[in-house]
C-alpha positions as CSV (number, residue, x, y, z in Angstrom):
1,M,-21.5,16.7,7.9
2,K,-18.7,17.8,9.4
3,K,-16.6,21.2,9.9
4,I,-12.9,20.6,9.6
5,L,-10.0,22.7,10.1
6,L,-6.9,21.4,7.8
7,L,-3.4,22.9,9.1
8,S,-0.1,22.2,8.5
9,D,3.5,23.2,9.6
10,T,2.9,25.3,13.0
11,H,6.4,24.2,13.7
12,S,5.6,24.8,18.1
13,F,4.1,27.7,17.1
14,I,-0.4,27.9,18.1
15,D,-2.6,31.5,19.4
16,N,-5.4,32.5,19.8
17,Q,-5.9,33.3,16.3
18,M,-5.7,29.8,15.6
19,I,-8.0,28.8,18.4
20,K,-10.6,30.9,17.7
21,Y,-11.2,28.7,14.1
22,I,-10.3,25.5,16.2
23,K,-12.9,26.3,18.3
24,Q,-15.3,26.0,15.2
25,A,-14.4,22.9,13.7
26,D,-15.7,19.4,14.6
27,E,-12.2,18.1,13.7
28,V,-8.7,19.4,13.5
29,W,-6.4,17.8,11.1
30,H,-2.7,18.4,11.2
31,A,-0.3,17.4,8.0
32,G,2.7,17.6,9.8
33,D,5.4,19.6,11.3
34,I,4.0,20.1,14.6
35,G,7.2,21.3,16.5
36,N,5.9,20.4,19.8
37,I,3.7,18.4,21.1
38,N,1.6,21.2,23.4
39,V,0.4,22.3,19.9
40,T,-1.1,19.1,19.3
41,D,-2.2,18.7,23.1
42,T,-4.2,22.6,22.9
43,I,-5.9,21.4,19.7
44,Q,-7.1,18.5,22.0
45,K,-8.8,20.4,24.5
46,H,-10.7,22.2,21.9
47,T,-11.8,19.6,19.3
48,V,-11.0,16.0,17.7
49,L,-7.7,16.0,16.5
50,R,-6.3,13.8,13.4
51,A,-2.4,14.3,13.2
52,V,0.7,12.8,10.9
53,Y,4.1,13.7,11.8
54,G,6.7,15.7,10.0
55,N,10.4,15.7,8.8
56,I,11.0,18.4,11.6
57,D,9.2,16.5,14.6
58,D,10.6,14.8,17.8
59,T,10.4,11.1,18.5
60,K,7.4,12.3,21.3
61,I,5.3,13.0,18.4
62,R,6.8,10.8,16.1
63,N,5.4,8.2,19.0
64,S,2.2,9.9,19.1
65,F,1.3,10.1,15.3
66,P,1.3,8.4,12.2
67,L,3.6,8.8,9.1
68,D,0.6,8.7,7.3
69,A,-3.2,9.1,8.1
70,K,-5.9,6.6,6.1
71,F,-9.5,7.0,7.1
72,T,-13.0,7.2,5.8
73,I,-15.0,10.5,7.4
74,E,-18.7,10.6,5.9
75,N,-18.4,8.9,2.7
76,V,-15.3,10.6,1.6
77,T,-11.8,8.7,1.9
78,V,-9.0,10.5,3.1
79,W,-5.2,10.0,2.9
80,M,-3.2,12.6,4.9
81,T,1.3,12.3,5.0
82,H,3.7,15.4,5.7
83,I,5.6,14.7,2.2
84,G,4.0,13.9,-0.6
85,G,3.8,15.7,-3.5
86,Y,0.8,17.1,-5.5
87,P,-0.8,16.0,-9.1
88,K,1.6,15.1,-11.3
89,R,4.5,15.3,-9.0
90,Y,3.5,12.9,-6.0
91,N,6.5,12.3,-4.2
92,T,8.5,8.8,-4.8
93,R,7.2,6.8,-1.9
94,I,3.9,8.0,-2.5
95,K,3.4,7.5,-6.4
96,E,2.7,3.6,-6.9
97,V,0.2,3.2,-4.1
98,I,-1.8,6.3,-4.9
99,R,-2.1,5.7,-8.3
100,K,-3.5,2.0,-7.5
101,N,-5.8,3.1,-4.6
102,P,-6.3,6.6,-4.7
103,P,-8.6,8.5,-2.3
104,K,-11.0,11.0,-2.9
105,L,-8.7,13.6,-0.7
106,F,-4.9,13.7,-0.2
107,I,-3.6,16.0,2.0
108,T,-0.2,17.3,2.2
109,G,1.8,19.9,4.4
110,H,5.4,20.4,3.9
111,S,6.3,22.7,1.2
112,H,4.3,26.0,3.2
113,I,2.5,26.6,-0.3
114,L,-1.0,26.9,-0.3
115,K,-2.5,24.9,-3.2
116,V,-5.7,23.4,-3.7
117,M,-5.4,21.0,-7.2
118,F,-7.9,18.4,-8.3
119,D,-6.1,15.3,-10.8
120,K,-8.1,14.2,-13.1
121,K,-6.3,11.2,-13.9
122,L,-7.1,9.9,-10.6
123,D,-10.6,11.5,-9.4
124,L,-8.8,13.4,-6.7
125,L,-8.6,16.5,-4.7
126,H,-5.5,17.5,-3.5
127,I,-4.6,20.4,-0.4
128,N,-1.8,21.8,1.1
129,P,-3.0,24.0,3.4
130,G,0.6,26.1,3.6
131,A,2.0,26.9,6.7
132,V,0.0,28.1,9.6
133,G,3.2,28.9,12.1
134,K,6.0,31.9,11.7
135,S,8.8,29.6,10.8
136,G,9.5,29.4,6.8
137,F,9.6,31.3,4.4
138,H,6.0,31.9,3.7
139,K,4.5,35.3,3.6
140,V,1.2,34.8,5.0
141,R,0.2,32.1,7.7
142,T,-2.7,30.1,6.0
143,M,-5.0,27.3,7.2
144,V,-7.9,25.5,5.2
145,R,-11.5,24.5,6.4
146,F,-14.0,23.0,4.6
147,K,-16.9,20.9,5.2
148,I,-17.8,17.1,4.7
149,D,-21.2,15.8,3.7
150,K,-21.5,12.4,2.6
151,E,-19.4,11.9,-0.2
152,N,-19.0,15.9,-1.2
153,I,-16.2,18.4,0.2
154,K,-17.8,21.4,0.0
155,N,-17.3,25.3,1.4
156,L,-13.7,25.6,1.0
157,E,-12.2,28.4,2.3
158,I,-8.9,29.3,2.5
159,I,-8.2,31.2,6.0
160,E,-5.2,33.9,5.8
161,L,-3.7,35.2,9.3
162,E,-1.5,37.7,9.5
163,N,0.7,39.2,6.4
164,R,4.4,38.2,7.4
165,D,6.2,40.8,5.1
166,K,4.4,44.2,6.6
């Protein structure tokens, strides 16, 4: 069993609130728009990191992380990319490939909108953890954590940090 912390859109920001949860995870997955390599370096001091680059990321980050991360953890196939869309509205780059070979878990970032959806047609779970950084229109900084146990994704929990609207 693996404890996963999923985050996205840090936009160069990391703080002690995030690090508290990072230290509790077996792995942290970052769905892009890292912003500054110091964010991923900090995460890697505490746990295993899997990450993809996003549209705002510079050459250093693009040389360190892929556009798409496809892997299997326990018995769950995962595809993580920054801009991928969501069920019924997959990005053009993704659409045909995901139909032919859908993962069990499809992870995206980019929108700054927390979204968890099940795609019945492709039998996959889509998760966008929202944005945990301070740049963007989102009102609440969010992350998602869950466990992967063999072929099961379970105990999914939304973590809300401070409300930026106050």
